[in-house]
N, C-alpha and C positions, 0 to 999 in steps of 0.2 A: 267166791272161792279162788279165782284167778289172781284176784289182787294179794290174797294171803300166800299163794305161791311165789308169784314173779314181782309183788311189791307195786306201788302206785306209779302212776305214769310219770309224775315230776322226778321220782327216783330213777325211772329208766332213762329219763332224759339226760342224766347225768353219766349213763355209761360211756357214751362218746367221748366227752372231755375226759374222762378217766382213763380211758383206753390211749388217748394223745399224751397225756401225762406219763403213763407207764412207757409208753414207746419213746419218750424224750429221756426218760431216766435210763431205759436200757441202753440208747446211744450213748449216754455219758458215762456208763459203766464199761461199755465196749471201748471207749476212748482211753479211760483210765487202765484198762488191762492191757491195751497196746503199749501204753507209756511205761507201765511196770515191767512188761516184757522186754522193753529196751533198755531199761535200767539195770534188769537183771544180766542182760547179756553184756552190758557195758561193765559190770563188776567181774564177770568171768574173765574179760580182756585184762581188766586191771590185774587180776589174781595171776594171770599167765605172766604178765609183765614184772610182777613183784617176784614170781617164782624165777623167772630168769635172772632176776637180779639177787637171787639168793636172800631175799627179804619175806622170810616165811611167816612171820607174825601178821605183816600186811597183806600178805595172800590170803591169810585164814580170815582176816576181819573183812575183806572182800566177799569171800564166799559165805560169810555169815549173812552180810547184807543182802546178798543174792537169795539166800534161803528165805528171808523176810519178805522179799519181793514177791517170791513165789508162793508163799503162804497168802499174801494179798490177793496174788492173781487167782488161786484157787478159791478164796472167799468171795471175790467179785464173779467168778464163774457160776457159785452157787446163787448169789443174788440174781443173777441172770436168768437162771433156770426157774427161780420162783416168779421172777417178773413174767417170763414166757408163760408159766402155768398160769397166773392170774389173768392174763391178757386172753389166753384160751378160754378160760372160763367165763370171763366177761363176754367176749365176743358170742360165745354160744347162747349165754342168757339172753343177751341182745337179740339175737336172732330169733330165739325163742318167743321173747316177748312181742317183736314186731309181728310174727307169725299168729300169735294169740289176738293182737290188736286186729289183724286183718280178718281173721276169721270171725271176731265178734262184730266188728263192721259188716261183714257180709250176712251174717246172722240177723243183725237189726234190719238190713234192707229187705231181706227175705221176709221177715215178719211184717215189716210195713206193707210189702207187696202184697203178701196173703191177707192183709186186713182189708185191702181194698179191692180184692178179688174174692167174692164170695161164691161157693160152689152153686148156690141155688141162683144166684144172678147170672152165673155163666149157662147154667141148664136153659134159663129163661131167655138168655141171648141167643143160644144156639136154635130154640124152638122158633123164635121170632125170624132167625135168618132162614129157617126151612120154610116158613110159612110166606115170606116174601118171595122166596124162590119159586114156589109152587103157584104163587098168585101171578108172577111174571111168566111163567110157562102158560097159564091159562091166558093171560092177556095176548101172548105172541100168537096162540093157536087162534083166538078170535080174530085177531087182525089178518092172519093169513087165509082165513076161511072165505070163500067167494060169498057176496052179499047181492041183494037186489035181483035184478033179472039174470045177472051171471050164475046164480045159485041154482037156477032153474034149468039150466042147459044141460041136454043129455050128451055125454061125450060120445057114446056109441053112434049117435045119429050124427053128430058132427063129423066123425071119423068116416062115416059112409057117405056124407055129402062130399068130404074132400075127394074121397076115392071116385066119385061120381065126375067130379070136375077133373081130376087126372085122366080119366078114361076119355072124357069127351076132348080134352086137348090132345092127347095121343091120336085120337081117330082123326081130327082136323090134320095133323102132321102127316097122316098115312094117305090122305085123299091130295096132298099137295103134290106139284109136278116134280120130275126127278131131280131137279136142281136143288130140292130141299132134302135130298137123301141124307146128307150127314146128319141132319136134325133127326131124321128117323133112326139112323145107327146110333146116335145119343140116347135116344129112348130105349133101344134094345139094351143097352147097358143098364139101365135103371130098371126095367120091367122084366118079370120072370118070363120065361118062354113059354109057358101055359096060357099065361094072359094074353100075350102079344098074339099068339096064334087064335084066341077066342075073338079078339079085337079085329084082326085081320079077316076072319071068316065072316063077322057082322059086316065088314066094309064090302067084302066080295060079293054077299048076298044082296047089299043095296046097290051094287052096279049092276048086278044081274036083273033085278026089278025095274031099274030105269031103262037098261036096253030093252 
């Protein structure tokens, strides 16, 4: 259908040389028009001179030649208008043809891409990606989970044991001489008041029993 409307590609390729030829012809006509304009002006000057010399017949002949030049100038102007019109039509047709060719090429590429991309294959690929992602999550969870003896450790028991160690360390600090007071002050900042009071009470009880 497009070939019937816009012609064949070989014919379209002739548009640019034709436009170049028309442009050269237009320039030639413009030069002739300027030359005829100068000749017409010269005939007017001659007619003026003959009029001053009282040579009426020669002046009339100059005016007749001026009229002929003006007719040719008008004719050349019409030729230029037709060439301009032809150039505009060819430029428009050439732009339209290039646009259609570009659209045709784009459509062909899209068809080729659609042939290689099947919707079923795409859905299958997305399912595989989701499966692999889920498998990777399971692998990461398995690797991060504790294994062996570490899996049997009781977190609450470990926390309680750590708390006992801290209590014992604080109690040792409390029984040290006064030179170690800054260390006690350090632990006062780390431990709640109630807990410190409880440990100090235990320490005082122990001293009383010793005495």
